[in-house]
N, C-alpha and C positions, 0 to 999 in steps of 0.2 A: 805511566805507560812504560812498561819495560822497552829496553833498547831491543832493536831488530826484531821487531814484532810486527804483525799485521792483524788490524782490527777489522772484524767481519759483523756487519749488521744485516740480519734476515728480519724479514716480516712476512705476514700473510696480506699485506697491504700493498697497493701499487702507488701509494701517496709519494710525493716527491721528497727528498731529504738532501739536507746540506751537512757537512762535517766541518768543524772548525777546531783548530787547535789555539793555544795562548791563554789569556786572561780576558776579564771583562774590559780591561783598558785597550787591549790590542788583540783582535782575532786574527788569526791566519786561515784563509780559505784552504782546505785540503782535497775535499772531493764532494760529489753530488751524485745522485742517482734516484731510481724509482724502487722504493720497497727494499731492495737489497744492495749493499755497497761493500766494497772491500778497500781498506786505506792501508796504503804501505808507506806513506811519506813522513809519519809521526816519528818523533825521537823520545828517548828515555825520558821520563818526567813530565812529558806533555800532559796538558789537561785537554780533554776532549768535550767539544760542545756539539750536540746534535739538534738541528732544526727541521721540524717535520711541517711541511705545508698541507695543511689538512683541508681538503675539498670534499671529502665524501663522507663527514660525519665523525671520522677519526675513531671509530671502535674496533680496535685491532690490537694483537700482541706483537711484540717485537723482541729480538734477542740481540746481544751483544757478546762477541767472544774474542779473545786473543789467541793467537797460535805464532809458532816461529815462522820467519819467513823462509820460503822455499827457493831453491835456485832459480834465478830468472825472475822473481817477483818485482824487483825494482830496476830491471833492466828487461824489455822484451825480447832483445836479440841476444841475450846471454846463453852461453852453451858450455858444456863441460869439455875440456880439452883432454886429450892423452898425450903421453911422452912420444915424441916423433912428430911426424908430419900432420898438420891440421888443415882443412880446408874451410875457407871463409864462405858463408852463404852468398849467393850472386846479389841478393837484395842489400847486404851489407856493403858490398863492392860499389853498387851503384850509388848508394846514399853518401859514402865517403869519398868516392872519386878515385879510389884506390884501384890501380890494374896490378894484375900479377905479370911477371916477365914472361 
């Protein structure tokens, strides 16, 4: 797994899947979903294991792709800032308990 990458799994199925990293001695749970999943918590060199829970016969195609992380992929509140004054979202203020003077 290259560093700073996102793993995308897509399929024509609605079957449940789980994604793990690590090795056969120790598996680290990374993500789950139904048919389609995006995993951004992996590190360079990680091996990836995908477990499908097949309940409807299992006759379907699936794809796996790697792409670069986009801004905000590993932080849902990430925002691009500019030189000068920037305003925090009200949601962030409520979560952190920070107030403006």
